[in-house]
C-alpha positions in Angstrom: 0.3 -0.2 -0.2 1.6 3.0 -1.2 -0.7 5.5 1.0 -0.4 5.3 4.8 -2.7 7.1 7.8 -1.4 9.9 10.1 -1.9 8.1 12.8 0.0 5.3 12.1 2.8 7.2 11.2 5.6 6.8 13.8 6.4 9.8 16.3 10.0 10.3 15.0 8.7 11.1 11.4 5.9 13.0 12.9 9.0 15.5 14.4 10.8 15.2 11.9 7.9 16.6 9.8 7.6 19.5 12.6 11.2 20.4 12.7 11.6 20.4 8.6 8.1 22.5 8.9 9.7 25.0 10.9 12.7 25.6 9.6 10.6 26.3 6.0 9.1 28.8 8.0 11.9 30.6 9.6 13.3 30.5 5.9 10.2 31.8 4.2 9.8 34.1 6.6 13.9 35.4 6.4 13.2 35.7 2.6 10.6 37.3 2.9 12.0 40.1 4.9 14.8 40.3 3.0 12.8 41.2 -0.3 10.5 43.3 1.6 13.8 45.4 3.1 15.1 45.7 -0.5 12.0 47.2 -1.8 11.6 49.8 0.5 15.0 50.8 0.4 14.6 51.1 -3.6 11.9 53.3 -2.8 13.5 55.4 -0.1 16.1 55.6 -2.9 13.9 57.0 -5.1 13.4 60.1 -3.2 10.1 58.7 -1.4 9.7 59.2 2.2 9.0 56.5 4.4 6.9 56.5 7.5 9.0 56.1 10.6 6.9 52.5 11.6 8.0 50.8 8.7 11.4 51.8 8.8 11.3 50.9 12.8 10.2 47.4 11.7 13.2 47.1 9.4 15.4 47.5 12.3 13.8 44.9 14.3 13.7 42.3 11.5 17.5 43.1 10.9 18.1 42.7 14.7 16.2 38.8 15.3 17.9 38.1 12.6 21.4 39.1 14.3 22.4 41.5 11.2 24.0 44.2 12.5 25.2 45.8 9.6 21.3 46.4 7.6 19.9 47.6 11.3 22.6 50.2 11.6 22.1 51.3 8.2 18.4 51.7 8.6 18.5 53.6 11.7 21.0 56.0 9.3 17.9 56.2 7.0 15.8 57.2 10.0 18.3 60.0 11.1 18.5 61.2 7.9 14.5 61.2 7.3 15.1 63.6 10.9 13.1 61.1 12.8 14.4 60.3 16.2 15.3 56.7 16.9 13.1 56.1 20.5 13.6 53.6 23.3 12.1 50.8 21.3 14.4 51.1 18.2 17.5 51.8 20.2 16.2 48.3 22.2 16.7 46.6 18.7 20.1 47.9 18.2 21.0 46.7 21.2 19.9 43.6 20.7 21.6 43.1 17.5 25.0 44.2 18.7 24.2 41.7 21.9 23.7 39.6 19.4 26.9 40.2 17.7 29.1 40.2 21.1 30.1 43.9 20.7 29.6 45.3 24.4 31.6 48.2 23.2 28.7 49.6 20.8 26.3 48.9 23.6 27.9 51.5 25.6 28.8 53.8 23.4 24.5 53.3 22.1 23.6 53.7 25.3 25.7 56.8 25.9 23.8 58.1 22.8 20.5 57.4 23.8 20.8 59.4 26.8 22.0 62.4 25.1 19.1 61.9 22.9 16.8 62.0 25.7 15.5 58.3 26.2 16.1 56.8 29.1 17.0 53.4 29.2 14.0 50.5 30.3 14.5 47.3 31.7 14.5 46.0 28.3 17.3 48.1 26.7 19.4 47.9 30.2 18.7 43.8 29.9 20.6 44.1 26.2 23.4 46.2 27.4 24.2 44.0 30.1 23.7 40.6 28.3 26.4 41.7 26.0 29.2 42.4 28.6 27.9 39.4 30.5 27.2 36.5 27.4 26.5 34.0 30.6 24.4 36.7 33.0 21.1 34.6 32.0 19.0 36.3 34.5 16.8 33.2 34.9 20.1 31.4 35.7 21.3 33.9 38.5 22.3 32.8 41.5 23.5 34.3 45.2 27.1 34.0 43.7 26.2 35.5 40.5 24.2 38.2 42.4 27.2 38.9 44.1 29.4 39.2 41.1 26.8 41.7 40.0 26.9 43.9 43.0 30.6 44.4 42.7 30.3 45.0 39.2 28.1 48.1 40.7 31.0 49.6 42.8 33.4 49.1 40.5 30.9 51.2 38.0 30.3 53.9 40.6 33.7 54.0 42.1 34.9 55.2 38.2 31.9 57.6 38.0 29.8 55.7 35.6 26.5 55.7 37.5 24.5 55.1 34.5 26.0 52.0 33.7 25.2 51.2 37.3 21.7 51.9 36.8 21.9 49.4 34.0 23.2 46.8 35.9 20.4 47.2 38.7 17.6 47.3 36.1 19.2 43.9 34.4 19.0 42.1 37.9 15.3 43.7 38.5 14.2 42.1 35.2 15.1 38.5 36.5 12.4 36.0 36.8 13.7 34.3 39.7 13.9 36.2 43.5 17.8 35.4 43.7 19.1 37.0 41.2 17.0 40.2 42.1 18.9 42.9 44.0 19.0 42.3 47.3 19.7 45.2 50.4 23.4 44.8 50.1 22.9 45.9 46.7 21.0 48.7 47.4 23.4 50.1 50.1 26.2 49.5 47.6 24.0 52.1 44.9 23.2 54.3 47.6 26.7 55.1 48.8 27.3 55.9 45.0 25.1 57.7 44.6 26.3 60.2 47.6 29.7 60.1 46.4 29.1 60.7 42.9 27.0 64.2 44.2 23.4 62.8 44.0 21.9 62.7 47.2 18.3 63.3 46.0 18.4 59.5 44.5 19.9 58.3 47.6 17.4 59.5 49.1 14.7 58.3 46.6 16.6 54.5 46.6 15.9 55.0 50.8 12.2 55.6 50.2 11.6 52.8 47.9 13.1 50.7 50.3 11.6 51.6 53.8 7.8 52.2 51.8 8.0 49.7 48.4 10.1 47.2 48.8 9.3 46.3 52.5 10.7 42.6 52.1 13.8 44.3 52.1 15.5 44.8 56.3 17.1 48.2 56.0 21.1 47.7 57.7 23.1 49.9 59.4 24.8 50.8 55.8 21.4 51.9 54.4 21.4 54.3 57.4 25.0 55.8 57.3 24.1 56.2 53.4 20.9 58.3 54.3 23.5 60.7 56.9 25.8 61.1 54.3 23.2 62.3 51.6 21.6 64.7 54.2 24.8 65.7 55.2 25.4 66.9 51.1 22.1 67.5 50.4 21.1 71.7 50.3 18.5 72.0 52.6 17.4 74.0 55.6 18.8 73.0 58.8 15.1 72.5 60.7 14.6 69.8 57.8 18.1 68.1 58.3 17.3 68.1 62.0 13.8 66.9 60.9 15.5 64.1 58.8 18.2 63.4 61.5 15.7 62.4 64.3 13.8 60.5 61.9 16.9 58.4 61.0 16.9 57.8 64.8 13.8 56.6 65.5 14.0 54.1 62.5 17.0 52.8 63.9 15.8 52.3 67.5 12.2 51.2 66.0 14.4 48.1 63.7 16.5 47.6 66.4 19.6 48.1 64.4 22.9 49.1 66.6 24.5 51.9 65.2 28.4 51.5 64.6 31.1 53.9 64.9 31.5 55.2 61.2 27.3 55.6 61.1 27.9 57.7 64.6 30.8 59.8 63.0 28.5 60.8 60.1 25.6 61.7 62.3 27.8 63.7 64.7 28.8 65.7 61.4 25.1 66.1 60.3 24.4 67.5 63.5 27.4 70.0 63.9 26.0 72.1 60.7 22.7 72.4 62.7 23.4 73.5 66.3 25.1 72.9 68.9 22.2 71.6 71.4 21.9 68.9 68.8 25.4 67.8 69.2 25.0 68.0 73.2 21.9 66.1 72.7 23.4 63.0 70.2 26.6 63.0 72.1 24.8 62.1 75.3 22.5 59.6 73.7 25.9 57.8 72.5 27.3 57.7 76.0 24.3 56.1 77.3 23.3 53.5 74.6 27.0 53.4 73.2 27.1 50.1 71.0 30.4 50.7 69.7 34.2 51.8 70.3 35.0 55.6 69.6 38.2 55.8 67.6 39.8 58.8 66.4 37.5 59.7 63.5 35.0 59.9 66.0 36.4 62.3 68.5 37.9 64.5 65.5 34.5 64.8 63.9 32.9 65.9 68.0 35.9 68.5 67.6 35.0 69.6 64.4 31.2 70.0 65.7 32.4 71.9 68.3 34.3 73.9 66.7 32.0 75.0 64.3 29.9 76.2 67.0 32.8 78.2 68.6 32.5 76.0 72.1 36.2 75.9 72.9 35.3 74.3 76.4 33.7 71.5 74.8 36.9 70.8 72.2 38.8 70.7 75.4 37.1 68.3 77.2 36.9 65.9 74.4 40.5 66.2 74.3 40.6 65.1 78.3 38.3 62.1 77.6 40.4 60.8 74.7 43.2 61.2 77.0 41.3 59.0 79.9 39.8 56.6 76.7 43.6 56.1 75.3 43.2 57.5 71.9 45.9 60.1 71.1 44.9 63.1 69.3 46.5 63.6 66.3 47.6 67.3 64.2 43.9 67.6 62.9 42.6 67.7 66.4 44.5 70.5 67.2 43.5 72.1 63.5 39.9 72.2 64.4 40.3 74.3 67.4 43.2 76.6 66.0 40.7 77.7 63.6 38.5 79.2 66.0 41.0 80.4 68.4 40.2 83.7 70.2 43.4 85.5 71.0 47.3 85.0 69.9 48.1 83.8 73.1 45.6 81.0 73.0 46.7 80.1 69.7 50.4 80.2 70.9 49.2 78.0 74.2 47.5 75.2 71.9 50.8 74.9 69.8 52.7 74.7 72.5 50.2 71.7 73.9 50.7 70.3 70.4 54.7 70.6 70.8 54.3 69.0 74.6 52.0 65.8 73.2 54.9 65.4 70.3 52.4 66.3 67.2 54.2 68.7 64.6 52.6 71.0 63.1 51.5 70.3 59.5 50.2 72.2 56.6 46.7 73.2 57.9 47.8 73.7 61.2 49.5 77.2 59.7 46.5 77.4 57.0 44.5 77.3 60.5 46.7 79.9 62.2 46.0 82.4 58.9 42.7 82.0 58.8 41.7 82.9 62.4 44.4 85.7 62.0 42.9 88.7 64.1 44.2 92.0 63.0 44.8 91.3 59.5 48.6 92.7 59.4 51.0 91.8 57.7 53.8 91.1 60.2 51.5 88.9 61.5 50.7 86.8 58.5 55.2 87.0 57.8 55.5 85.7 61.2 53.1 82.7 60.6 55.1 82.1 57.3 58.2 82.1 58.8 57.3 79.7 61.6 55.8 76.8 59.0 59.2 77.4 57.2 61.7 77.1 60.6 59.6 74.4 61.1 60.0 72.4 58.1 56.4 72.8 56.5 56.8 73.2 52.7 54.9 77.0 51.8 52.7 75.4 48.5 50.4 77.1 46.6 47.2 76.3 50.0 49.8 78.0 52.1 50.7 81.1 49.3 47.0 81.6 48.6 46.0 81.6 52.5 48.8 84.4 53.1 46.9 86.6 50.9 43.7 85.6 51.8 44.2 86.5 55.5 44.9 90.2 54.8 40.7 90.2 54.1 40.9 92.5 50.9 43.2 94.6 52.2 45.2 95.2 49.3 48.1 97.3 51.1 48.7 94.6 52.9 48.2 92.0 50.3 50.8 93.6 48.7 53.7 93.4 51.4 52.7 89.8 52.2 53.0 88.9 48.4 56.3 91.1 48.3 57.7 88.8 51.6 56.5 85.7 50.3 58.5 86.2 46.6 61.7 87.8 48.9 61.7 84.5 50.7 60.6 81.5 48.4 61.9 84.1 45.0 59.5 84.7 42.3 59.7 81.8 40.0 59.0 79.5 43.0 55.7 81.4 43.5 52.2 79.6 42.5 49.6 80.7 40.3 47.5 80.0 43.3 49.3 83.1 45.2 48.9 85.4 42.0 45.0 84.8 41.3 44.5 85.6 45.4 46.4 88.4 45.0 44.6 89.6 41.6 41.1 89.2 43.3 42.4 91.1 46.0 43.2 94.1 43.5 39.4 93.7 41.7 38.2 93.9 45.2 40.0 97.1 46.0 39.5 98.3 42.5 43.5 98.4 41.4 43.7 97.4 37.9 46.9 99.2 37.6 48.7 97.0 40.3 46.6 94.0 38.9 48.6 94.7 35.5 52.0 95.1 37.3 51.1 91.7 38.9 50.7 90.4 35.2 53.9 91.6 34.1 55.8 89.9 37.0 54.3 86.7 36.4 55.9 87.4 32.4 59.2 87.9 33.7 59.0 85.3 35.8 58.2 83.0 32.3 54.8 82.1 33.5 52.0 82.0 31.0 49.1 84.4 32.1 45.9 82.5 31.7 42.5 83.8 31.4 41.5 82.7 34.6 44.3 85.4 36.0 41.6 87.7 34.7 38.7 85.7 36.3 40.0 86.3 39.6 39.7 90.4 39.0 37.0 90.3 37.6 35.4 88.2 40.4 37.0 90.7 42.7 35.2 94.0 40.7 31.7 92.0 41.5 32.2 92.8 45.3 34.0 96.4 44.5 32.1 99.8 44.8 34.8 101.6 42.4 33.0 103.0 39.3 33.7 101.4 35.9 35.4 104.3 34.5 38.0 104.4 36.8 38.9 100.3 36.1 38.7 101.2 32.1 42.1 102.5 31.4 44.1 99.3 32.2 41.4 96.7 31.4 42.0 96.0 28.1 46.0 95.9 28.9 44.8 93.0 31.5 42.7 90.6 28.6 45.3 91.2 26.4 47.7 89.9 28.7 45.8 87.1 30.1 45.2 86.2 26.6 41.4 86.9 26.6 39.7 87.1 23.4 36.1 88.3 25.1 34.6 90.1 27.2 35.4 86.8 29.7 33.4 88.3 33.2 32.9 92.1 33.1 30.4 93.7 30.6 32.8 96.5 29.8 33.9 98.0 26.5 37.2 97.5 25.1 39.3 100.5 25.4 42.2 101.8 22.9 44.9 102.8 24.9 47.5 105.1 22.9 51.4 104.4 24.5 
């Protein structure tokens, strides 16, 4: 019999028939798409304008076939037509690059996507991370793989690549199994990275998501440390910061989370910006509920908080408490107190105590002395500089600029300090920071003639005056009350010497000067 009933055929032949039919269908679909692409390309080259939807379908078809060249070609056609690619088109291109194992192009495309104003969604982040991790299928990520992803997030945040870290965390959130999704450790790394990269608002938003939306993830002490760090960096009123700090402390007590020394240090620094009463409350609370061993950084934070409030008695009491506990103060402990010493005798007594404890003053010690110089006299400033030189401290750009700023914009005293530095160090050893600090004082006092002489001195010392030198002078003129017509005769000369080709900061017209 030449005819065989279908239900009498073997299962193997049926499977072979199904596989063959599937291959035929895919082959016919690919041929159909290729013919359609060829027809559309001919219409496009003939001058006909295609709709963005039809071009986008060509990109999707090319990405499914893994044809990167065709996908890029159609994306170019879309840009030539004046259309924006959009998130779905970018995702299709990322899919093509991922299938071609080209992670570098994925990163370039993600950057282009952000520049166009299209935020990556979970699918686009999934494709980008899969390109970097070919074996990183979310359905197969376990606890070990999740730790690797968390370490990658930390590496990206340390480098400042916040967007790539967000791509990784979107990739983890798209995983179907719970073991692959980000845990509290991952969110802690993300929050601390936001604070480190100057994004405290995102840190607080992530913390709000953990508290109110992802209640299955219990915060740890590192979570609250990141929140306090964000509150320390964010620009808010003191009352708002105080309320936020109280909320964090209450939440830690409610969750029965013991505070460590790092979190306590951050909290002390935060309340130091609020006021003395808050510092006293927090210090007493820590002394009564101390669950950690204080270290030098913790006590320095307390000294800094009291010094900010100009409470020198509490600073001295903290030094005595450090002696009782057995922690030796360092130069920073005394530098924080030197900034707020009222008289010269108190400052000398503090320096003598440092020497009795065999603590050598560093450059920050003398910068602190210069900041608190009450008389603003060139004689007193020169004495401090001479003390620093006698102690072996290098008079670098920080100390030079601090010496000129200590004159409090008195141009005569600043000129004397500048001449003293030039005589002691030599004009060739003066840093650009000292020249710019003096030019700022010249701008505040309206002495454009003296500013020109200083720039000529820079040229004589074989220095190249930068436009920033004129920028510092212009910054000082904003605070001066000198009329503009008195500044004009030297402004054009000063701009020319500083290689300024336009009105850098001042809205003053150029003046022709006859030599």
